[in-house]
C-alpha positions as CSV (number, residue, x, y, z in Angstrom):
1,M,13.3,36.2,-38.4
2,F,12.8,36.0,-35.3
3,E,15.5,38.4,-33.9
4,G,14.4,41.3,-30.9
5,L,11.1,39.3,-30.3
6,K,10.1,38.9,-26.3
7,P,11.0,35.8,-24.9
8,A,6.7,35.0,-24.1
9,Y,6.1,35.5,-28.3
10,L,9.5,32.7,-29.0
11,N,7.7,30.9,-26.1
12,S,4.5,30.8,-28.6
13,I,6.7,30.7,-31.8
14,A,8.0,27.0,-30.5
15,A,4.9,26.1,-28.9
16,I,3.6,25.9,-33.0
17,A,6.9,24.3,-34.9
18,K,6.9,20.6,-35.5
19,K,10.1,18.8,-36.5
20,R,10.8,17.4,-39.9
21,S,14.0,14.8,-40.8
22,C,14.5,14.8,-44.7
23,K,17.2,12.0,-45.8
24,K,19.0,13.8,-48.9
25,G,17.1,13.6,-52.1
26,E,14.4,13.5,-49.9
27,T,11.6,16.1,-51.5
28,I,10.2,18.5,-49.5
29,F,7.5,20.0,-51.5
30,N,6.5,20.5,-54.9
31,E,5.8,23.2,-57.2
32,G,2.0,23.3,-56.6
33,D,1.8,21.8,-53.3
34,E,-0.8,23.3,-51.0
35,G,1.1,26.5,-49.4
36,N,0.2,25.2,-46.0
37,G,3.3,26.5,-44.0
38,F,6.9,27.2,-44.1
39,Y,10.2,25.7,-43.0
40,V,13.5,27.0,-41.2
41,V,16.8,24.5,-41.9
42,E,17.9,23.3,-38.7
43,Q,20.4,21.4,-39.9
44,G,21.7,19.8,-43.9
45,T,20.7,21.8,-46.7
46,V,17.9,22.6,-49.1
47,K,17.7,23.4,-52.8
48,I,14.6,25.6,-54.0
49,F,14.2,24.8,-57.9
50,K,11.6,25.1,-61.1
51,T,12.1,22.1,-63.8
52,S,11.3,23.5,-67.5
53,F,9.0,20.7,-69.8
54,G,12.4,19.8,-70.8
55,G,13.5,18.7,-67.9
56,K,16.1,21.0,-67.2
57,E,16.8,22.5,-63.4
58,Q,17.6,25.7,-62.2
59,I,18.1,26.0,-59.1
60,F,17.2,29.5,-57.4
61,H,18.8,29.4,-54.2
62,I,20.1,27.3,-52.2
63,Y,20.3,27.4,-47.8
64,G,21.4,26.1,-45.3
65,P,21.1,26.5,-41.3
66,G,18.8,29.2,-39.5
67,K,17.2,29.8,-43.2
68,P,13.6,29.6,-43.9
69,F,11.9,29.3,-47.3
70,G,8.6,29.0,-48.2
71,E,7.3,32.0,-46.5
72,V,5.3,33.5,-49.5
73,P,2.8,31.4,-49.5
74,V,2.0,31.6,-46.1
75,F,1.2,35.5,-47.0
76,T,-0.6,35.0,-50.3
77,G,-2.4,32.2,-49.0
78,K,-1.4,30.3,-52.6
79,D,0.9,26.8,-54.0
80,F,4.3,26.4,-53.5
81,P,6.1,28.7,-56.7
82,A,8.8,26.2,-57.0
83,S,10.1,22.8,-55.2
84,A,11.9,22.3,-52.3
85,V,14.7,18.7,-52.5
86,A,16.4,18.3,-49.4
87,I,20.4,17.6,-50.8
88,S,21.9,16.5,-47.6
89,N,20.2,14.5,-44.4
90,T,18.2,17.8,-43.2
91,E,16.7,18.7,-40.0
92,L,13.7,21.0,-40.4
93,I,11.6,23.3,-38.2
94,F,7.7,23.7,-39.9
95,F,5.7,26.5,-39.2
96,P,1.8,26.0,-39.8
97,R,0.3,28.7,-41.7
98,N,-2.5,29.4,-40.1
99,D,-0.7,28.7,-36.5
100,F,1.7,31.4,-37.7
101,I,-0.8,33.7,-38.9
102,S,-2.9,33.9,-35.8
103,L,1.1,35.3,-33.9
104,I,1.7,37.5,-36.3
105,T,-1.9,39.3,-35.6
106,D,-1.3,39.3,-32.0
107,N,2.4,40.6,-32.9
108,P,3.1,43.7,-35.2
109,S,6.6,42.8,-34.5
110,L,6.9,39.4,-36.1
111,A,5.6,40.6,-39.4
112,L,8.1,43.6,-39.4
113,N,11.1,40.8,-39.3
114,I,9.6,38.7,-42.0
115,L,9.1,42.0,-43.9
116,A,12.6,42.5,-43.7
117,V,13.7,38.5,-44.4
118,L,11.5,38.6,-47.7
119,S,13.0,41.9,-49.0
120,M,15.9,41.0,-48.9
121,R,14.9,37.5,-50.8
122,L,13.7,40.0,-53.4
123,H,16.7,41.9,-53.6
124,Q,18.4,38.1,-53.9
125,F,16.0,37.3,-56.8
126,T,17.1,40.8,-58.5
127,V,21.0,39.8,-58.2
128,M,20.3,36.5,-59.6
129,V,18.4,37.6,-62.4
130,E,21.2,40.6,-63.2
131,N,23.7,38.1,-63.3
132,L,22.1,35.5,-65.4
133,A,20.9,37.9,-67.7
134,L,23.8,40.4,-67.9
135,K,26.9,39.0,-66.8
136,E,29.4,36.3,-67.9
137,V,30.4,32.8,-66.8
138,P,33.4,34.0,-64.5
139,A,31.5,37.4,-63.3
140,R,28.5,35.0,-61.9
141,L,31.4,33.2,-60.3
142,A,33.3,35.8,-59.1
143,S,29.7,37.2,-57.2
144,Y,28.4,33.9,-55.8
145,L,31.8,33.7,-54.1
146,L,31.6,37.4,-53.0
147,I,27.9,36.5,-51.2
148,L,29.8,33.0,-49.7
149,V,32.5,35.4,-47.5
150,N,29.7,37.7,-46.7
151,E,27.2,35.0,-45.6
152,Q,29.8,33.5,-43.9
153,E,31.5,35.8,-42.1
154,Q,28.1,37.0,-40.3
155,N,27.8,33.2,-39.1
156,N,31.5,33.8,-38.0
157,H,32.6,30.6,-39.9
158,I,34.9,33.1,-41.6
159,V,39.0,31.4,-40.5
160,K,42.6,32.2,-41.5
161,H,43.7,29.7,-43.7
162,K,46.4,27.9,-41.8
163,S,49.0,27.4,-44.4
164,S,48.4,30.7,-46.2
165,I,51.3,32.8,-45.7
166,A,49.1,36.4,-46.3
167,S,46.9,36.5,-42.9
168,H,44.0,38.4,-44.8
169,N,43.4,35.4,-47.3
170,L,39.9,34.3,-46.3
171,V,39.0,30.7,-46.2
172,V,35.1,29.5,-47.7
173,T,33.2,26.4,-48.0
174,L,31.0,25.7,-51.2
175,P,27.8,24.7,-49.6
176,V,26.8,22.8,-53.0
177,S,28.9,20.3,-55.0
178,K,29.8,21.8,-58.1
179,N,26.7,20.1,-60.2
180,Q,24.8,22.3,-58.2
181,L,26.6,25.2,-58.5
182,A,26.3,25.2,-61.9
183,G,23.0,24.5,-62.1
184,L,22.2,27.8,-59.6
185,L,24.6,29.5,-61.6
186,G,23.5,28.9,-65.2
187,T,25.6,27.3,-66.1
188,T,27.5,23.5,-66.9
189,P,29.4,22.1,-64.6
190,E,32.3,21.5,-67.0
191,T,32.6,25.1,-67.4
192,I,32.2,26.1,-63.4
193,S,35.5,24.0,-63.4
194,R,37.2,25.6,-66.3
195,V,36.4,29.0,-64.2
196,F,37.7,28.2,-61.1
197,A,40.8,26.8,-62.3
198,K,41.3,30.1,-64.6
199,F,40.6,31.9,-60.6
200,A,43.2,29.7,-59.6
201,N,46.3,30.3,-62.5
202,D,45.7,34.0,-62.2
203,E,46.1,33.9,-58.5
204,I,43.1,35.3,-56.9
205,I,41.8,31.8,-55.5
206,E,43.3,28.3,-54.5
207,I,40.4,25.5,-54.4
208,D,40.9,22.1,-52.7
209,R,37.8,20.8,-53.6
210,N,34.7,22.5,-51.9
211,V,37.2,24.0,-49.9
212,V,38.0,27.8,-51.4
213,T,40.8,30.6,-50.2
214,I,40.6,33.4,-51.3
215,I,44.1,35.4,-52.0
216,D,42.6,38.7,-54.0
217,I,39.5,39.9,-53.1
218,E,39.9,43.4,-55.2
219,Q,40.7,40.9,-58.3
220,L,37.8,38.3,-57.0
221,A,35.4,41.9,-56.7
222,E,36.0,43.2,-59.9
223,A,35.8,39.3,-62.0
224,A,32.3,39.9,-60.8
225,Q,31.4,43.4,-62.1
226,Q,33.0,42.4,-65.3
């Protein structure tokens, strides 16, 4: 979000930032709370979700270090449209709405950066809706693993599997539990476990707890399109 900004602007942004610590399970904000600012994850993991009247939870996003969330109300002036909860012990950076709007007024480059972030967020929502509406669970899971590959590769977290014979194998770490992953993909933990087992039997992946070794990324990409 702040990439390419001059040091003077970065100093101004740092001056309005506030630190917040959240324990695992702690609510950061609820749907309908005043959108008085937005957050960036410094350490830990946060889920963004809605809960239906029947108590069913739909997870929209799960964010780790470096990811912003809660930006939209900053610009619309409306309340938070969903809830946010820390799913691990988490350190956050909070940017108050009024102070941040003042900075944007003085620095159009910052507005362009934020527009890029929100455009990417809209694309992610479009992919999620497509997956939930049009794809079966195996395709949803395959698509999610490919997203993890791209994200972790960008963050330089992809490593070669030391015990793997194939040098091109990629290793990704699931950032959430299978229960939370099921909520993100709109299914049940039992179904997620069965699909993981099928991918392993088909020698597309190997899985050890929350570590997934991708053996055949071409087959995984093909599964994502089915």
